[in-house]
C-alpha positions in Angstrom: 17.4 -10.8 17.4 16.8 -10.1 20.9 14.9 -7.3 20.1 12.7 -9.1 17.3 11.5 -11.7 20.1 11.2 -8.9 22.6 8.4 -7.3 20.2 7.3 -10.7 19.0 6.4 -12.0 22.5 4.9 -8.3 23.5 2.0 -8.9 21.0 1.9 -12.4 22.7 1.4 -11.0 26.0 -1.2 -8.8 25.0 -3.6 -11.6 22.8 -2.5 -13.2 19.6 -6.2 -13.1 17.6 -6.3 -11.2 14.5 -9.3 -11.3 12.0 -8.5 -10.3 8.8 -10.2 -7.1 7.8 -9.7 -5.4 11.0 -10.5 -1.7 10.7 -6.6 -0.1 10.7 -8.0 2.6 13.2 -10.8 3.2 16.0 -12.2 6.9 17.4 -12.0 8.0 20.6 -15.7 7.6 21.2 -14.8 3.8 21.0 -16.5 3.1 17.5 -14.6 2.0 14.7 -13.8 4.0 12.1 -16.9 6.0 12.7 -19.0 2.5 12.8 -22.3 1.6 15.4 -20.2 -0.7 16.9 -19.3 0.2 20.8 -16.6 -0.9 22.7 -16.3 -1.1 26.7 -14.8 1.9 28.1 -12.0 1.7 31.1 -11.1 4.1 33.6 -6.8 4.8 34.4 -5.9 6.0 37.4 -3.2 6.1 39.8 -5.3 4.4 42.5 -7.4 2.0 40.0 -7.1 -1.8 40.6 -7.2 -5.3 38.2 -5.3 -3.2 35.7 -2.1 -4.3 33.9 0.4 -2.8 31.8 2.5 -4.2 29.7 5.5 -1.9 28.1 8.2 -2.0 26.2 12.0 -0.6 26.5 14.0 0.8 24.4 16.6 -2.5 24.8 13.7 -4.7 23.3 13.1 -5.6 27.0 9.3 -5.7 28.0 7.6 -6.1 31.4 4.1 -6.4 32.7 3.0 -5.1 35.6 0.0 -4.1 38.3 0.4 -0.1 38.6 1.3 2.4 36.8 3.9 3.2 39.7 6.2 0.2 38.2 6.2 1.8 34.7 9.4 3.5 34.2 8.9 7.5 33.5 10.8 6.9 30.0 8.3 3.9 28.8 4.8 6.0 29.8 4.0 7.8 26.6 2.7 4.3 24.7 1.4 1.4 27.4 -1.0 -1.2 26.5 -3.7 -1.6 29.2 -5.8 -5.1 30.0 -8.4 -4.6 32.7 -8.8 -8.1 34.1 -12.4 -7.1 35.3 -12.9 -7.5 31.6 -13.5 -11.0 29.7 -11.6 -10.9 26.5 -14.8 -11.0 24.2 -16.3 -7.6 27.0 -12.8 -6.1 25.8 -12.9 -7.1 22.2 -8.9 -8.5 22.4 -9.8 -10.0 19.1 -10.1 -6.7 17.3 -8.3 -3.5 19.8 -5.8 -2.9 22.3 -6.3 0.0 25.0 -3.0 2.1 24.6 -2.7 4.5 27.3 -0.4 7.4 27.5 0.6 7.3 31.1 3.1 10.5 31.2 0.4 11.9 33.1 -2.6 12.5 34.4 -5.9 14.4 33.2 -7.6 17.1 35.7 -9.9 14.2 37.0 -6.9 12.0 37.6 -7.8 10.1 34.6 -5.2 8.9 31.9 -6.2 8.8 27.7 -6.0 6.1 25.9 -7.1 4.9 22.2 -8.6 2.2 21.0 -5.9 0.7 18.1 -6.9 -2.1 15.5 -5.2 -5.4 16.9 -4.8 -5.9 13.0 -2.4 -2.3 12.5 -0.6 -3.0 15.9 0.7 -6.0 14.6 1.5 -5.3 10.9 3.4 -2.4 12.5 5.3 -4.3 14.8 6.2 -7.1 12.6 6.6 -5.1 9.6 9.8 -6.8 8.4 9.8 -10.7 8.1 12.3 -12.5 10.3 15.0 -14.5 9.0 14.6 -18.2 8.9 16.7 -20.3 10.8 18.5 -17.6 12.5 17.8 -18.0 16.8 18.6 -16.5 19.4 20.3 -19.0 22.6 16.9 -18.6 24.5 15.5 -20.0 22.1 17.4 -22.7 20.7 15.6 -25.8 23.6 12.0 -23.9 22.5 11.5 -24.0 18.8 11.7 -28.1 18.9 8.7 -29.5 17.6 7.2 -33.1 18.4 7.7 -35.7 15.7 4.8 -37.6 17.0 2.2 -35.0 17.3 0.5 -31.6 16.4 1.0 -29.0 18.8 -2.3 -26.2 18.3 -1.5 -22.9 19.9 -5.0 -21.6 20.6 -7.0 -19.1 22.9 -9.8 -19.9 25.2 -12.1 -18.3 22.9 -10.6 -19.2 19.4 -13.8 -20.4 17.7 -11.6 -21.8 14.7 -9.3 -23.5 17.3 -12.1 -25.6 18.8 -13.0 -26.4 15.1 -9.6 -27.5 14.3 -9.4 -29.6 17.6 -12.5 -31.4 16.6 -11.4 -32.3 13.4 -8.3 -33.8 14.8 -10.3 -35.9 17.2 -12.4 -37.1 13.8 -9.8 -37.8 12.3 -7.0 -39.5 14.8 -4.6 -37.0 14.6 -3.2 -36.9 17.9 -2.4 -33.7 19.2 -1.2 -31.1 22.1 -3.5 -27.7 22.7 -1.4 -24.8 24.3 -3.0 -21.5 24.6 -1.2 -18.4 24.5 -2.8 -16.1 26.1 -3.0 -18.4 29.1 0.3 -19.3 29.5 3.6 -17.5 28.8 5.4 -20.5 28.0 3.5 -20.9 25.5 3.6 -17.3 24.3 7.4 -17.7 23.7 7.7 -20.9 22.9 5.5 -20.2 19.5 7.5 -16.9 19.2 11.0 -18.9 19.2 9.5 -21.3 16.5 8.0 -18.4 14.1 11.6 -17.0 14.5 12.9 -20.7 13.4 10.2 -20.5 10.5 10.6 -16.9 9.5 7.3 -16.6 9.9 4.8 -13.6 11.2 2.6 -14.1 13.8 -0.9 -13.3 12.6 -3.3 -14.8 14.3 -4.3 -18.4 16.1 -4.4 -21.0 15.5 -1.5 -21.9 14.5 -0.3 -25.5 14.1 2.9 -27.1 14.4 2.8 -30.4 12.5 6.3 -31.8 12.8 7.9 -28.5 12.2 5.8 -27.2 9.6 3.6 -24.7 11.1 0.2 -23.7 9.7 -1.2 -20.2 10.2 -5.0 -20.9 10.6 -7.2 -24.1 9.9 -7.0 -25.9 6.6 -8.3 -29.2 6.5 -7.0 -30.2 3.5 -3.1 -29.1 4.0 -3.3 -30.6 7.8 -4.6 -33.4 6.9 -1.4 -33.7 4.2 0.9 -32.9 7.1 -0.1 -35.4 9.2 0.8 -38.4 7.4 4.2 -36.8 7.6 4.3 -37.9 11.6 5.4 -40.1 13.3 3.2 -43.0 15.1 2.8 -41.6 18.1 3.7 -43.0 21.1 0.6 -42.8 22.8 -2.3 -42.9 20.2 -5.3 -40.9 22.5 -5.8 -38.1 20.6 -5.5 -34.6 22.2 -3.6 -35.7 25.1 0.1 -34.7 25.8 
């Protein structure tokens, strides 16, 4: 179970948006499935600044570091690289991830990488559904849902998340917003709640409504679930 949680968190670290219909493969030219859409290119070298490297070890633990020399040699063949100099929009983080082979540099000192569909990556990592209700100790305190308000797990660039928040404000539904890209604690909390519910993490927004996880934004389902919430301690929507 610890390995499952680590893998969920590994996906969380790299970003959460998943778009149905994303191409499974993106070729090395930076074009998905031979299409015309260009993706930002990055330069990975031992001296490069502003890069983050996320790797997964055999025991299921994961780590994010800021230089190649901090990545263990046995974990360098498949490392997710994030160029922090590029915004999520520029690096198309809702569509692709950059996966590098840091085993050895090429003649020009750069390391090779491929663009991989986020849909394919998340699908492969989360191939088997989790068993609902079985939680590691580290999750038990995190998988608790507030009874009086909605928790919406989002990212700063998610338009659907903003639409869901606007709808809840209009309907007077109290909620708190947690950014899973900016807040590692929110990432772990959502991963634990997904384990508890036996659900796959398939993008943002994810709404926790009194313990019921709703993936995506459905007005009717949201309203129906919100009616079962206890009266909030504070009547102001959008405040924790």
